[in-house]
C-alpha atoms as a printed R data frame, in Angstrom:
    type eleno elety resid chain resno       x       y       z
1   ATOM     1    CA   MET     A     1 -41.093 112.844 -17.012
2   ATOM     2    CA   HIS     A     2 -43.208 111.092 -14.379
3   ATOM     3    CA   THR     A     3 -44.424 112.024 -11.088
4   ATOM     4    CA   LEU     A     4 -44.020 110.398  -7.772
5   ATOM     5    CA   GLN     A     5 -46.454 111.978  -5.053
6   ATOM     6    CA   ALA     A     6 -45.850 111.871  -1.186
7   ATOM     7    CA   THR     A     7 -47.733 109.518   0.528
8   ATOM     8    CA   ALA     A     8 -46.657 109.560   4.157
9   ATOM     9    CA   ALA     A     9 -44.132 111.697   6.233
10  ATOM    10    CA   SER     A    10 -42.681 111.220   9.771
11  ATOM    11    CA   SER     A    11 -40.086 113.234  11.763
12  ATOM    12    CA   LEU     A    12 -39.412 110.009  13.723
13  ATOM    13    CA   ALA     A    13 -40.178 111.576  16.919
14  ATOM    14    CA   LEU     A    14 -36.909 113.626  16.709
15  ATOM    15    CA   PRO     A    15 -36.382 116.504  18.739
16  ATOM    16    CA   PRO     A    16 -36.601 119.860  16.906
17  ATOM    17    CA   GLU     A    17 -33.948 121.435  14.860
18  ATOM    18    CA   ASN     A    18 -32.613 117.710  14.150
19  ATOM    19    CA   TYR     A    19 -32.038 116.357  10.702
20  ATOM    20    CA   ILE     A    20 -31.338 112.780   9.235
21  ATOM    21    CA   TYR     A    21 -28.421 111.430   7.730
22  ATOM    22    CA   ALA     A    22 -29.192 108.266   6.306
23  ATOM    23    CA   ILE     A    23 -31.640 105.398   6.062
24  ATOM    24    CA   ALA     A    24 -31.124 101.837   5.413
25  ATOM    25    CA   PRO     A    25 -33.451  98.551   5.303
26  ATOM    26    CA   CYS     A    26 -33.370  95.928   8.116
27  ATOM    27    CA   ALA     A    27 -35.528  93.130   8.936
28  ATOM    28    CA   GLY     A    28 -38.528  94.198   6.741
29  ATOM    29    CA   SER     A    29 -38.480  97.887   8.399
30  ATOM    30    CA   PHE     A    30 -35.664 100.718   8.166
31  ATOM    31    CA   ALA     A    31 -33.105 102.093  10.329
32  ATOM    32    CA   ALA     A    32 -32.296 105.757  10.566
33  ATOM    33    CA   ILE     A    33 -29.348 107.802  12.091
34  ATOM    34    CA   SER     A    34 -29.777 111.219  12.886
35  ATOM    35    CA   SER     A    35 -27.787 114.489  14.152
36  ATOM    36    CA   ASP     A    36 -28.976 113.830  17.413
37  ATOM    37    CA   ASP     A    37 -26.627 110.675  17.283
38  ATOM    38    CA   SER     A    38 -29.663 108.331  17.695
39  ATOM    39    CA   LEU     A    39 -30.649 105.147  16.091
40  ATOM    40    CA   ARG     A    40 -34.206 104.826  15.029
41  ATOM    41    CA   VAL     A    41 -36.170 102.144  13.055
42  ATOM    42    CA   PHE     A    42 -39.401 102.708  11.571
43  ATOM    43    CA   ASP     A    43 -42.033 100.643   9.620
44  ATOM    44    CA   ALA     A    44 -42.391 101.205   5.603
45  ATOM    45    CA   ALA     A    45 -45.823 100.670   5.826
46  ATOM    46    CA   ASN     A    46 -46.611 103.216   8.773
47  ATOM    47    CA   LEU     A    47 -43.802 105.686   9.177
48  ATOM    48    CA   ASP     A    48 -44.940 106.993  12.720
49  ATOM    49    CA   HIS     A    49 -44.869 103.157  13.662
50  ATOM    50    CA   GLY     A    50 -41.101 103.284  14.909
51  ATOM    51    CA   SER     A    51 -38.819 102.799  18.066
52  ATOM    52    CA   VAL     A    52 -35.368 104.389  19.356
53  ATOM    53    CA   ILE     A    53 -32.904 101.607  19.426
54  ATOM    54    CA   ALA     A    54 -30.005 103.715  21.055
55  ATOM    55    CA   PRO     A    55 -30.628 107.500  21.784
56  ATOM    56    CA   LYS     A    56 -26.705 107.876  21.496
57  ATOM    57    CA   THR     A    57 -24.840 105.563  19.165
58  ATOM    58    CA   HIS     A    58 -21.909 107.582  19.105
59  ATOM    59    CA   ASP     A    59 -20.431 110.584  19.837
60  ATOM    60    CA   GLY     A    60 -20.945 111.750  16.322
61  ATOM    61    CA   VAL     A    61 -22.751 109.301  14.370
62  ATOM    62    CA   THR     A    62 -21.328 109.433  10.711
63  ATOM    63    CA   ALA     A    63 -22.251 106.130   8.863
64  ATOM    64    CA   LEU     A    64 -25.025 103.380   8.601
65  ATOM    65    CA   ARG     A    65 -25.071 100.256   6.570
66  ATOM    66    CA   SER     A    66 -27.200  97.224   6.363
67  ATOM    67    CA   TYR     A    67 -25.250  94.165   7.439
68  ATOM    68    CA   ALA     A    68 -27.269  91.808   5.103
69  ATOM    69    CA   ALA     A    69 -30.534  91.809   2.845
70  ATOM    70    CA   GLY     A    70 -33.347  90.842   5.420
71  ATOM    71    CA   ASP     A    71 -31.337  90.649   8.326
72  ATOM    72    CA   SER     A    72 -31.773  92.816  11.564
73  ATOM    73    CA   LEU     A    73 -28.150  93.696  11.916
74  ATOM    74    CA   VAL     A    74 -27.174  97.309  11.002
75  ATOM    75    CA   ALA     A    75 -23.597  98.742  11.361
76  ATOM    76    CA   THR     A    76 -22.927 102.198  12.411
77  ATOM    77    CA   GLY     A    77 -19.752 104.220  12.428
78  ATOM    78    CA   GLY     A    78 -18.751 107.223  14.972
79  ATOM    79    CA   ARG     A    79 -16.303 110.002  15.102
80  ATOM    80    CA   GLU     A    80 -15.072 108.544  18.390
81  ATOM    81    CA   GLY     A    81 -13.449 105.768  16.612
82  ATOM    82    CA   ALA     A    82 -15.938 103.186  17.061
83  ATOM    83    CA   VAL     A    83 -17.898 100.938  14.376
84  ATOM    84    CA   LYS     A    84 -21.185  99.160  16.165
85  ATOM    85    CA   LEU     A    85 -23.164  96.322  14.584
86  ATOM    86    CA   TRP     A    86 -26.771  96.305  16.249
87  ATOM    87    CA   ASP     A    87 -29.316  93.906  16.369
88  ATOM    88    CA   VAL     A    88 -32.581  96.085  15.911
89  ATOM    89    CA   ARG     A    89 -34.777  93.444  16.731
90  ATOM    90    CA   ALA     A    90 -33.141  92.834  20.157
91  ATOM    91    CA   GLY     A    91 -32.709  96.817  20.513
92  ATOM    92    CA   HIS     A    92 -29.014  96.688  21.504
93  ATOM    93    CA   ALA     A    93 -25.439  96.662  20.131
94  ATOM    94    CA   VAL     A    94 -23.973  92.921  19.583
95  ATOM    95    CA   ALA     A    95 -20.331  93.965  18.861
96  ATOM    96    CA   GLU     A    96 -18.058  96.936  19.022
97  ATOM    97    CA   MET     A    97 -14.607  97.642  17.153
98  ATOM    98    CA   ASN     A    98 -12.100 100.336  17.522
99  ATOM    99    CA   THR     A    99  -9.963 102.004  15.366
100 ATOM   100    CA   ALA     A   100  -6.312 102.519  15.871
101 ATOM   101    CA   ARG     A   101  -5.626 105.780  17.384
102 ATOM   102    CA   ARG     A   102  -9.107 105.923  17.790
103 ATOM   103    CA   ALA     A   103  -9.222 107.682  14.254
104 ATOM   104    CA   PRO     A   104 -12.811 109.023  13.499
105 ATOM   105    CA   VAL     A   105 -15.006 106.455  11.444
106 ATOM   106    CA   LEU     A   106 -16.390 108.137   7.991
107 ATOM   107    CA   SER     A   107 -17.746 105.214   6.039
108 ATOM   108    CA   VAL     A   108 -18.453 101.591   6.874
109 ATOM   109    CA   ALA     A   109 -19.000  98.414   4.836
110 ATOM   110    CA   CYS     A   110 -20.291  94.982   5.684
111 ATOM   111    CA   ASN     A   111 -19.836  91.727   3.936
112 ATOM   112    CA   PRO     A   112 -22.104  88.716   5.560
113 ATOM   113    CA   GLU     A   113 -20.323  86.077   3.565
114 ATOM   114    CA   THR     A   114 -17.050  86.499   5.159
115 ATOM   115    CA   ARG     A   115 -18.564  87.944   8.236
116 ATOM   116    CA   THR     A   116 -16.647  91.362   7.818
117 ATOM   117    CA   VAL     A   117 -17.134  94.919   9.079
118 ATOM   118    CA   VAL     A   118 -14.955  97.378   7.425
119 ATOM   119    CA   ALA     A   119 -14.398 101.111   8.252
120 ATOM   120    CA   GLY     A   120 -12.563 103.641   6.529
121 ATOM   121    CA   THR     A   121 -10.995 106.585   8.776
122 ATOM   122    CA   GLU     A   122 -10.570 110.236   8.570
123 ATOM   123    CA   LEU     A   123  -7.035 111.152   8.118
124 ATOM   124    CA   VAL     A   124  -4.950 111.249  11.563
125 ATOM   125    CA   SER     A   125  -1.336 111.418  11.975
126 ATOM   126    CA   SER     A   126  -0.725 111.385   7.944
127 ATOM   127    CA   GLN     A   127  -2.764 108.056   7.792
128 ATOM   128    CA   ALA     A   128  -6.438 107.231   6.557
129 ATOM   129    CA   VAL     A   129  -6.982 103.537   7.235
130 ATOM   130    CA   VAL     A   130  -9.157 100.837   5.589
131 ATOM   131    CA   ALA     A   131  -9.658  98.563   8.413
132 ATOM   132    CA   PHE     A   132 -11.461  94.932   8.714
133 ATOM   133    CA   TRP     A   133 -12.918  93.158  11.471
134 ATOM   134    CA   ASP     A   134 -14.306  89.582  11.912
135 ATOM   135    CA   ILE     A   135 -17.293  90.240  13.782
136 ATOM   136    CA   ARG     A   136 -16.678  86.926  15.733
137 ATOM   137    CA   SER     A   137 -13.393  88.705  17.012
138 ATOM   138    CA   PRO     A   138 -14.131  92.275  17.232
139 ATOM   139    CA   GLN     A   139 -11.366  93.152  19.933
140 ATOM   140    CA   GLN     A   140  -8.535  93.403  17.095
141 ATOM   141    CA   SER     A   141  -8.808  94.298  13.229
142 ATOM   142    CA   ARG     A   142  -7.762  91.367  11.310
143 ATOM   143    CA   LEU     A   143  -6.547  93.436   8.224
144 ATOM   144    CA   GLN     A   144  -5.442  96.858   7.591
145 ATOM   145    CA   TYR     A   145  -4.444  99.213   4.575
146 ATOM   146    CA   VAL     A   146  -2.764 102.294   5.683
147 ATOM   147    CA   GLU     A   147  -1.294 103.491   2.469
148 ATOM   148    CA   SER     A   148  -3.703 103.673  -0.358
149 ATOM   149    CA   HIS     A   149  -5.399 106.915   0.615
150 ATOM   150    CA   ASN     A   150  -3.905 110.071   2.070
151 ATOM   151    CA   ASP     A   151  -7.217 111.794   2.949
152 ATOM   152    CA   ASP     A   152 -10.224 111.104   4.690
153 ATOM   153    CA   ILE     A   153 -12.092 107.858   3.451
154 ATOM   154    CA   THR     A   154 -15.418 108.842   2.610
155 ATOM   155    CA   GLU     A   155 -16.573 105.753   0.823
156 ATOM   156    CA   LEU     A   156 -16.660 101.724   1.102
157 ATOM   157    CA   GLN     A   157 -18.391  99.280  -1.029
158 ATOM   158    CA   TYR     A   158 -18.374  95.431  -1.262
159 ATOM   159    CA   HIS     A   159 -18.437  94.165  -5.222
160 ATOM   160    CA   PRO     A   160 -21.971  92.989  -5.614
161 ATOM   161    CA   SER     A   161 -20.971  89.161  -6.125
162 ATOM   162    CA   ARG     A   162 -17.416  88.804  -5.114
163 ATOM   163    CA   SER     A   163 -17.096  88.742  -1.434
164 ATOM   164    CA   ASN     A   164 -13.147  89.499  -1.860
165 ATOM   165    CA   ILE     A   165 -13.302  92.720  -3.831
166 ATOM   166    CA   LEU     A   166 -13.947  96.071  -1.866
167 ATOM   167    CA   LEU     A   167 -13.926  99.677  -3.145
168 ATOM   168    CA   SER     A   168 -12.564 102.638  -1.604
169 ATOM   169    CA   GLY     A   169 -13.204 106.236  -2.282
170 ATOM   170    CA   SER     A   170 -11.447 109.215  -0.656
171 ATOM   171    CA   THR     A   171 -10.960 113.290  -0.453
172 ATOM   172    CA   ASP     A   172  -7.679 112.532  -1.747
173 ATOM   173    CA   GLY     A   173  -9.279 112.012  -5.261
174 ATOM   174    CA   LEU     A   174  -8.834 108.109  -5.607
175 ATOM   175    CA   VAL     A   175 -11.154 105.535  -6.237
176 ATOM   176    CA   ASN     A   176  -9.458 102.098  -4.952
177 ATOM   177    CA   VAL     A   177 -10.490  98.529  -5.616
178 ATOM   178    CA   TYR     A   178  -8.557  95.626  -3.439
179 ATOM   179    CA   ASP     A   179  -8.682  91.890  -3.483
180 ATOM   180    CA   THR     A   180  -8.823  91.455   0.351
181 ATOM   181    CA   THR     A   181  -7.626  88.152   0.275
182 ATOM   182    CA   VAL     A   182  -3.961  89.825  -0.329
183 ATOM   183    CA   SER     A   183  -2.549  91.156   2.897
184 ATOM   184    CA   ASP     A   184   0.206  92.984   1.337
185 ATOM   185    CA   GLU     A   185  -1.304  96.127   0.490
186 ATOM   186    CA   ASP     A   186   0.609  97.040  -2.675
187 ATOM   187    CA   GLU     A   187  -0.338  93.525  -4.408
188 ATOM   188    CA   ALA     A   188  -3.868  93.900  -2.767
189 ATOM   189    CA   LEU     A   189  -4.542  97.074  -4.893
190 ATOM   190    CA   VAL     A   190  -6.021  95.834  -8.374
191 ATOM   191    CA   GLN     A   191  -7.292  99.079  -9.701
192 ATOM   192    CA   VAL     A   192  -6.887 103.043  -9.097
193 ATOM   193    CA   ILE     A   193  -9.305 105.911 -10.556
194 ATOM   194    CA   ASN     A   194  -8.305 109.238 -10.104
195 ATOM   195    CA   HIS     A   195 -11.544 111.171 -10.079
196 ATOM   196    CA   GLY     A   196 -11.464 114.213  -7.482
197 ATOM   197    CA   SER     A   197 -12.626 114.287  -3.994
198 ATOM   198    CA   VAL     A   198 -15.196 111.678  -3.627
199 ATOM   199    CA   HIS     A   199 -18.419 111.931  -2.287
200 ATOM   200    CA   HIS     A   200 -20.082 108.733  -3.270
201 ATOM   201    CA   ALA     A   201 -18.328 105.640  -5.346
202 ATOM   202    CA   GLY     A   202 -19.477 102.218  -6.202
203 ATOM   203    CA   PHE     A   203 -20.197  99.580  -8.509
204 ATOM   204    CA   LEU     A   204 -22.933 100.109 -10.910
205 ATOM   205    CA   SER     A   205 -22.714  96.430 -12.094
206 ATOM   206    CA   GLU     A   206 -20.053  93.483 -11.647
207 ATOM   207    CA   ARG     A   207 -17.981  95.134 -14.470
208 ATOM   208    CA   THR     A   208 -18.673  98.890 -13.998
209 ATOM   209    CA   ILE     A   209 -17.496 101.585 -11.349
210 ATOM   210    CA   TYR     A   210 -19.060 104.995 -10.844
211 ATOM   211    CA   ALA     A   211 -17.547 108.157  -8.940
212 ATOM   212    CA   LEU     A   212 -19.117 111.239  -7.977
213 ATOM   213    CA   SER     A   213 -17.263 114.277  -6.512
214 ATOM   214    CA   HIS     A   214 -18.249 116.663  -4.106
215 ATOM   215    CA   ASP     A   215 -18.556 119.312  -6.569
216 ATOM   216    CA   GLU     A   216 -20.846 117.108  -8.369
217 ATOM   217    CA   SER     A   217 -18.773 115.704 -11.026
218 ATOM   218    CA   PHE     A   218 -19.481 112.126 -12.197
219 ATOM   219    CA   SER     A   219 -18.010 109.540 -14.219
220 ATOM   220    CA   VAL     A   220 -18.303 105.915 -15.057
221 ATOM   221    CA   HIS     A   221 -15.414 103.242 -15.595
222 ATOM   222    CA   PRO     A   222 -15.086  99.872 -16.621
223 ATOM   223    CA   ALA     A   223 -13.958  97.573 -13.487
224 ATOM   224    CA   THR     A   224 -10.672  95.745 -13.711
225 ATOM   225    CA   ASP     A   225 -10.927  91.951 -13.067
226 ATOM   226    CA   PRO     A   226  -7.930  90.811 -11.141
227 ATOM   227    CA   ASP     A   227  -8.561  87.070 -12.405
228 ATOM   228    CA   GLU     A   228  -8.461  87.895 -16.049
229 ATOM   229    CA   PRO     A   229  -5.562  89.147 -18.260
230 ATOM   230    CA   ALA     A   230  -5.854  93.064 -19.404
231 ATOM   231    CA   GLN     A   231  -7.638  93.494 -22.525
232 ATOM   232    CA   GLU     A   232  -6.190  95.021 -25.365
233 ATOM   233    CA   HIS     A   233  -8.921  97.444 -25.760
234 ATOM   234    CA   GLU     A   234 -10.477  98.193 -22.726
235 ATOM   235    CA   PRO     A   235 -13.836 100.520 -22.501
236 ATOM   236    CA   GLU     A   236 -13.196 104.063 -21.976
237 ATOM   237    CA   PRO     A   237 -14.424 105.813 -18.858
238 ATOM   238    CA   VAL     A   238 -17.243 108.266 -19.457
239 ATOM   239    CA   HIS     A   239 -16.641 111.637 -17.950
240 ATOM   240    CA   PHE     A   240 -19.706 113.943 -17.209
241 ATOM   241    CA   ALA     A   241 -18.041 116.592 -15.300
242 ATOM   242    CA   ASP     A   242 -20.324 118.901 -13.442
243 ATOM   243    CA   LEU     A   243 -23.903 117.323 -13.379
244 ATOM   244    CA   ARG     A   244 -25.525 120.488 -12.043
245 ATOM   245    CA   ASP     A   245 -25.915 122.161 -15.489
246 ATOM   246    CA   PRO     A   246 -26.948 119.009 -17.471
247 ATOM   247    CA   LEU     A   247 -29.319 117.652 -14.592
248 ATOM   248    CA   ALA     A   248 -30.841 121.450 -13.857
249 ATOM   249    CA   CYS     A   249 -30.248 120.602 -10.237
250 ATOM   250    CA   GLU     A   250 -28.127 122.499  -7.243
251 ATOM   251    CA   TYR     A   251 -26.716 119.256  -5.796
252 ATOM   252    CA   VAL     A   252 -26.632 115.407  -6.061
253 ATOM   253    CA   ALA     A   253 -27.524 113.332  -3.224
254 ATOM   254    CA   GLN     A   254 -26.559 109.842  -4.302
255 ATOM   255    CA   LEU     A   255 -26.881 107.287  -6.887
256 ATOM   256    CA   CYS     A   256 -29.539 104.708  -6.465
257 ATOM   257    CA   ILE     A   257 -29.764 101.023  -8.038
258 ATOM   258    CA   GLY     A   258 -33.480  99.780  -8.477
259 ATOM   259    CA   SER     A   259 -34.716  96.658 -10.539
260 ATOM   260    CA   GLN     A   260 -35.022  99.202 -13.680
261 ATOM   261    CA   GLY     A   261 -31.377 100.326 -13.210
262 ATOM   262    CA   PRO     A   262 -29.309 103.154 -11.894
263 ATOM   263    CA   TYR     A   263 -30.657 106.691 -11.237
264 ATOM   264    CA   VAL     A   264 -28.965 109.829 -10.005
265 ATOM   265    CA   ALA     A   265 -30.806 111.669  -7.329
266 ATOM   266    CA   ALA     A   266 -30.565 115.063  -8.277
267 ATOM   267    CA   GLY     A   267 -31.837 117.947  -5.912
268 ATOM   268    CA   ASN     A   268 -33.194 121.596  -6.432
269 ATOM   269    CA   LYS     A   269 -33.863 123.410  -3.017
270 ATOM   270    CA   ILE     A   270 -35.076 126.552  -5.119
271 ATOM   271    CA   ASP     A   271 -37.625 124.702  -6.859
272 ATOM   272    CA   LYS     A   272 -37.899 122.306  -3.989
273 ATOM   273    CA   ARG     A   273 -37.825 119.190  -5.988
274 ATOM   274    CA   LEU     A   274 -35.842 115.848  -6.350
275 ATOM   275    CA   ASP     A   275 -35.396 114.318  -9.726
276 ATOM   276    CA   LEU     A   276 -34.468 110.632 -10.142
277 ATOM   277    CA   VAL     A   277 -32.889 110.448 -13.421
278 ATOM   278    CA   PRO     A   278 -32.181 107.014 -14.779
279 ATOM   279    CA   LEU     A   279 -28.541 106.568 -16.206
280 ATOM   280    CA   VAL     A   280 -28.736 104.152 -19.153
281 ATOM   281    CA   ALA     A   281 -25.916 102.283 -20.989
282 ATOM   282    CA   ASN     A   282 -27.422 102.447 -24.583
283 ATOM   283    CA   PRO     A   283 -25.377 102.848 -26.665
284 ATOM   284    CA   THR     A   284 -22.775 104.493 -24.401
285 ATOM   285    CA   TRP     A   285 -23.521 105.750 -20.720
286 ATOM   286    CA   GLN     A   286 -25.808 108.844 -20.495
287 ATOM   287    CA   PHE     A   287 -28.754 110.106 -18.729
288 ATOM   288    CA   ASP     A   288 -32.276 109.705 -19.766
289 ATOM   289    CA   ARG     A   289 -34.315 112.970 -18.646
290 ATOM   290    CA   ASP     A   290 -37.232 112.555 -20.538
291 ATOM   291    CA   ASN     A   291 -38.189 109.457 -18.478
292 ATOM   292    CA   LEU     A   292 -36.820 111.080 -14.977
293 ATOM   293    CA   TRP     A   293 -39.229 110.740 -12.119
294 ATOM   294    CA   ARG     A   294 -39.750 114.003 -10.201
295 ATOM   295    CA   LEU     A   295 -40.586 114.258  -6.477
296 ATOM   296    CA   PRO     A   296 -42.387 117.771  -6.463
297 ATOM   297    CA   GLY     A   297 -41.791 119.413  -3.192
298 ATOM   298    CA   ALA     A   298 -39.134 116.863  -1.949
299 ATOM   299    CA   HIS     A   299 -38.029 118.237   1.712
300 ATOM   300    CA   GLY     A   300 -38.742 121.779   0.726
301 ATOM   301    CA   GLU     A   301 -35.699 124.100   0.698
302 ATOM   302    CA   GLU     A   302 -33.662 121.450   2.754
303 ATOM   303    CA   ILE     A   303 -31.162 119.073   1.429
304 ATOM   304    CA   VAL     A   304 -32.184 115.356   0.647
305 ATOM   305    CA   ARG     A   305 -29.650 113.265   2.445
306 ATOM   306    CA   SER     A   306 -30.548 109.791   1.744
307 ATOM   307    CA   VAL     A   307 -32.928 107.851  -1.037
308 ATOM   308    CA   TYR     A   308 -33.882 104.367  -0.863
309 ATOM   309    CA   LEU     A   309 -35.896 102.536  -3.797
310 ATOM   310    CA   ASP     A   310 -37.926  99.916  -1.980
311 ATOM   311    CA   GLU     A   311 -39.138  97.137  -4.259
312 ATOM   312    CA   ARG     A   312 -40.985  95.208  -0.982
313 ATOM   313    CA   SER     A   313 -43.114  98.286  -0.482
314 ATOM   314    CA   GLN     A   314 -42.911  99.751  -4.285
315 ATOM   315    CA   SER     A   315 -42.019 103.177  -2.837
316 ATOM   316    CA   VAL     A   316 -39.403 105.335  -2.537
317 ATOM   317    CA   PHE     A   317 -38.184 106.602   0.754
318 ATOM   318    CA   THR     A   318 -36.364 109.940   1.484
319 ATOM   319    CA   ALA     A   319 -34.835 111.611   4.608
320 ATOM   320    CA   GLY     A   320 -33.226 115.192   4.880
321 ATOM   321    CA   GLU     A   321 -32.341 117.947   6.584
322 ATOM   322    CA   ASP     A   322 -35.995 118.957   7.376
323 ATOM   323    CA   GLY     A   323 -35.735 116.060   9.949
324 ATOM   324    CA   PHE     A   324 -38.329 114.064   8.031
325 ATOM   325    CA   VAL     A   325 -38.729 110.796   6.187
326 ATOM   326    CA   ARG     A   326 -41.026 110.724   3.438
327 ATOM   327    CA   ALA     A   327 -42.476 107.967   1.523
328 ATOM   328    CA   TRP     A   328 -43.443 108.156  -2.306
329 ATOM   329    CA   LYS     A   329 -45.194 106.508  -4.735
330 ATOM   330    CA   PRO     A   330 -46.181 107.087  -8.728
331 ATOM   331    CA   ALA     A   331 -48.946 109.435  -9.262
332 ATOM   332    CA   ASP     A   332 -51.962 107.856 -10.555
333 ATOM   333    CA   GLU     A   333 -51.495 108.794 -14.003
334 ATOM   334    CA   ASP     A   334 -48.304 107.406 -13.762
335 ATOM   335    CA   ASN     A   335 -49.046 103.864 -12.364
336 ATOM   336    CA   SER     A   336 -48.517 101.997 -15.874
337 ATOM   337    CA   ALA     A   337 -44.822 103.692 -16.028
338 ATOM   338    CA   GLN     A   338 -41.942 101.839 -14.931
339 ATOM   339    CA   ALA     A   339 -41.326 103.248 -11.746
340 ATOM   340    CA   PRO     A   340 -37.671 103.179 -10.049
341 ATOM   341    CA   THR     A   341 -38.627 100.475  -7.755
342 ATOM   342    CA   GLY     A   342 -39.896  98.299 -10.349
343 ATOM   343    CA   SER     A   343 -43.597  97.648 -10.581
344 ATOM   344    CA   ALA     A   344 -46.006  94.404 -10.601
345 ATOM   345    CA   LYS     A   345 -48.095  96.222 -13.508
346 ATOM   346    CA   THR     A   346 -44.929  96.056 -15.793
347 ATOM   347    CA   SER     A   347 -42.079  93.673 -16.850
348 ATOM   348    CA   ARG     A   348 -38.748  94.026 -15.580
349 ATOM   349    CA   PRO     A   349 -35.737  94.190 -17.705
350 ATOM   350    CA   LYS     A   350 -33.445  91.136 -17.034
351 ATOM   351    CA   ASP     A   351 -30.753  92.209 -15.807
352 ATOM   352    CA   LYS     A   352 -26.817 119.421  14.593
353 ATOM   353    CA   LYS     A   353 -23.578 118.695  16.117
354 ATOM   354    CA   GLN     A   354 -21.572 118.001  13.122
355 ATOM   355    CA   LYS     A   355 -23.791 119.824  10.577
356 ATOM   356    CA   ASP     A   356 -20.962 121.604   8.673
357 ATOM   357    CA   ARG     A   357 -18.797 118.192   8.354
358 ATOM   358    CA   PHE     A   358 -21.952 116.451   6.757
359 ATOM   359    CA   LYS     A   359 -22.716 119.206   4.515
360 ATOM   360    CA   PRO     A   360 -20.268 119.173   1.575
361 ATOM   361    CA   TYR     A   361 -22.864 120.788  -0.998
């Protein structure tokens, strides 16, 4: 086990009794959405050096995503049925997209290669929609998938290298993978994984998918390549079931991918800690608890909402329900270990408003 120590903390000047939903990198700094519906930015090198981009982004902000690596644009989603694209350098929204029937937006994803923003909605009138917009023509969606999920769409993520492949996850238990160049929904669906109510899901690699449920069950699956014929012996999925016992945690915040590989962020409020547990694929997918990174103290007795492994500053950033963003670096005795963000000293391997709504733990 290795240790990360807190090096800085800031409330981002949030009003009391508010907490932070998510953080995302943008233009060399970070954006944050909070329970007061604000959008704020802060400097990784000085957490107290920040500003308010918008005091009210939405009537119930739900989602935050970077538009592109190193870009100053971020996308947010809200319960009033809007997706907004913000330029944090300019300090205002540059585009707004609205869902049909003003269905509340629960998840967003961005694809700068195709200039696309996509939203996943809550179930409204028996429909949960994956809606796509070209940001150059935000007035009307260019594509919608309306039949693939029958409950709230909680996760969206594009493939790491193929701009036409999108993954969605839902509380209906399904993780779907689409070829978004195909408008016919049945033909666009290239893979369906039945996992359980999806909290988070995404691509571990170009050929691997993970899924995490709201009851902390975790699984890893081979990703189907729509351009290749089906193999006679596909790799079997790996099911870990409930992670709380094996990882000695109370909840799983998310999965993070750094230069050293993927880590599961597992929190324990009673012990006031967060562990970043490596997920390794040698010889098969398993957790390497001997080499976990512990964040002692974490966010006290409050849940950690968001974790980001920042290679640029060689830091880990966390945000939580205590209303703080915290920065972490390896403790002195662990400077020689392979930190989650990678380290210049080591070689890298090759390859309050809606509180109940946002508290699935």
